[in-house]
N, C-alpha and C positions, 0 to 999 in steps of 0.2 A: 732653621729654625724659621718659623711660620707666624708671620706677624698681621696684625689687621682683622678686621670681625664683619662678617658676613656678607655677601653681598643681599641679602633681604628675598632672593628665590628658594621659597624653602622646599626642601628637598623631601624631609617627612609627610607622607600622607598621613591626614588624622592625625597630629602629632598632640592636638588639643582634645581630642577625643569626644569631638562635637556631632560627631557623626551619630545617629541612632545603633544600637547593638546587635546583632546578627547571628544568629546560636551561641549566645552567650560569650560572643569576644567582641570587639571594638573593629567596625571597617577597616580593615591595609594591615592591619594585625591578625597575627596568630597567637594563641593560648593552646601549653600545651596541657593536653586534659590525657591525657595517651593511660595514666592511670586508674582504674576504678577505684586504687583498695581503697584513695584517701579523697569526696569529695576538693575538685577543684573550681575555680569561678572566676569569671571577672562581671562587675557593677557598673554603668554607669553610676556618677553620685553628682548630686547635686552638688554637694558640701561634704569635707573641702574638698575648695578649686586653686589654683593657682592663677590662674587666666581663667577667663567664658566662664561658659553655665556648668560644664563639665567635666567632672576628670574619670580615672577608672582606676576601682577597688580591687586587689588580686587577690582571693583568701587560698589559704592550705599552700601546700607547698606543689609551686607550680612558678609560673617563668608566660611571659608574656615576648613578642620579639616580629621588627619587621625588618626586612630588608631590603639597604634603599642603595639602586643602583651612582656606584661612583665611577670617577676618572684620577687611575690610580696615580700617586708624584704630588699630585694636588694638596689644597688645604681645607679643612674645612674646621668652623666649630661647629662646637656642639653645645646643646642645655637638655639637660632631664632633671626638672623634676620630681622631686621624692618624700614622701611626706609619712610617717614611718612612729603612728604616736602610740604604740603597744609597747609596755617596757621592755619585753620582750622581745620584740623584734629582733630579726634577721635576714637580710637581706644582702645581695649583692648587685653592681650592674656587672651585664656580662659582656658588655659587647664585643663586637670582632671582625676585624679585618678577612674578607675575604681571596683567592681569585679562584672567580669561575662557585668549586666549590671546597676548597682548600683552602683550611684556615690558615692564613699568615698571622707574625709577633702582631701582636696586641697588647702588651702588660702595661700598655702606657693609657690604657681607653677601658681598662678595666681595675673592677676593688681588687686587690692584692688580698685585704681581708673578709670576714663578713661584717656589715654596714650594721650598725643598731639603732635604737629609737631617735628622733629629729624634731628640734624643737617647730613643729611647722614644716612646707614646704624650704628644702635645702637645692637649690643644683651643683648635684654630682658631678656635672665638668665647669662647675663657674664661667663657662663662656671662654673654655678655651680654643685655642685652638690647637687643630692639629694635624703630620702630612702623612696619611695617606701611603703606604707603603705604593715602590713602584710600579710593582704586577697587579696590586688590587682594581680587581672591578666590582666589588656592593661593600656596602658597611653593614653591619646587622647590629641593629641596636636590639638588646637584652636586657627584662627586667627579671629576677630570680626569687624572687619569697620561699625563706625556707622555716616558715611556720608554718606549725600542724590547723588543718581549715578552724577557722573559732567563725561563724555566727552575725558579718559585721567589723573583723577585725585580720585586719590584713596591711600594706601597701599603697596608698596612692598613689597615683602620677598621674601628672598630668604635664603642656607643655615639652615635649620633645620639639628638638628643633637640629636641621644639620640644616650649614646653609656651606656655599662651598668660598671663600674668602679668595677676589680677584688681585 
C-alpha cells in the first residue's frame, strides 16, 4: 500500500482550468465532441469554483480527459473536485492507467456506478494515494457527463491534481 502525501509537484496541466479556453475546450484537456447528434460543450465559469478564478462546466453527453505521464510502480495522490448540482445528475469518473495505448486494471480509480447529485464540490478521490501498475506509462484523468444537453446545466469540474508521493 502507498502512504504519504503528494510531493507538491503538479503533474496535471491546467488542473484548475485557469487558462483561457481554445476552441471551446480547456488547454491541455481533450473534449469529446465527436458526435454532431447532441451539442457537447465545455465552458469556463467563474462560479461555482472550488479554487482559483475558474472551473469548467461540461454539458451534454460528453467527457473531458487529460493524459498524464507517470512512472509505473510509483504512488500518486489524486484530487478531482466535481459539483453536480442538478437533481437528475448522472456522471462518472472514468480515469484509467495505461501502458502506451493499452488500458490496464483501473477499477480502484474509477466510479463503480453512476455518480449523482452533489452538495457543492466533492473530492471524488478524497486525496487518496494509489500505486500505478508496474508497467503503466500514463494516467488518463477522465470525467464523463451522461445527461442530455441543457444550456447552463451539467457538471462542474475544478482542482484536478496528480502528485507523486516520494
